C-alpha positions, 0 to 999 in steps of 0.5 A, spaced: 170 894 511 173 901 509 167 904 514 170 900 520 177 902 519 178 909 517 172 913 515 169 911 522 176 914 526 175 921 522 167 921 523 167 919 531 173 924 532 168 930 529 163 928 533 168 930 539 169 936 536 176 935 534 179 936 527 181 929 523 183 930 515 186 924 513 184 917 514 189 911 514 191 908 507 188 901 507 190 895 503 184 893 498 180 899 500 178 904 494 177 910 499 183 912 500 183 920 499 184 925 504 178 928 508 176 935 509 171 935 514 169 941 519 173 946 515 170 953 516 173 956 510 173 954 503 180 953 501 182 946 500 187 944 506 193 940 503 196 933 505 201 933 510 198 941 513 198 942 520 190 943 521 189 947 528 183 947 533 184 953 537 191 954 539 192 946 538 194 942 531 195 936 529 199 933 523 195 928 519 202 924 519 202 923 527 195 920 526 196 916 520 202 913 524 199 912 531 193 908 527 197 904 523 202 902 529 195 900 532 193 896 526 199 892 525 201 890 532 197 885 537 195 887 544 196 895 543 195 899 549 194 907 550 198 911 555 196 918 555 202 923 558 200 929 561 203 936 559 209 938 563 214 944 563 218 940 558 213 937 554 206 937 551 201 932 552 203 926 548 200 919 546 204 913 547 202 906 544 205 899 547 205 893 543 204 886 547 211 885 546 213 892 549 215 895 542 212 902 543 211 909 539 210 916 542 207 922 539 205 929 541 197 930 541 193 936 542 190 934 548 188 929 553 181 928 550 183 928 543 188 922 545 182 919 549 177 920 544 183 917 539 184 911 543 176 910 544 175 910 537 180 904 536 178 900 541 184 900 545 185 900 553 187 907 555 191 909 561 194 915 565 201 914 565 202 919 571 197 914 575 199 907 572 206 909 570 209 904 564 208 897 563 214 892 564 214 889 558 216 897 555 222 897 559 224 889 558 223 891 550 228 897 551 233 893 555 233 887 549 234 893 544 240 896 547 243 889 548 241 887 541 237 881 542 
């Protein structure tokens, strides 16, 4: 149902103190409007705007992309990549066949809460590394198989 797939994402992340302003579009669901929870001002936030929590910001397109990736593929696992001197914290989602996507996220806490809500197993990429199936997928893609 809509509540299980979309609205509960925003609701759970709101409980962790994170700001989420969009729910994914779900086929056959009539609740496909942008959500405006946790706004401190009364002004409306337009779709596509970056929403900040302190010095961190998350684009609703990132949240939508990660949600859609996990919903349309089997066996998705989440790998939280720590912030380095070169990159900010990122969330890497890897499907069972090795297909992957990576997006920048505000913090490791946000990434863990997001993965937990979607029911994805989550790992610290700095500790466990990347799965072999991801490297195999990259090799197959390079070879054009």
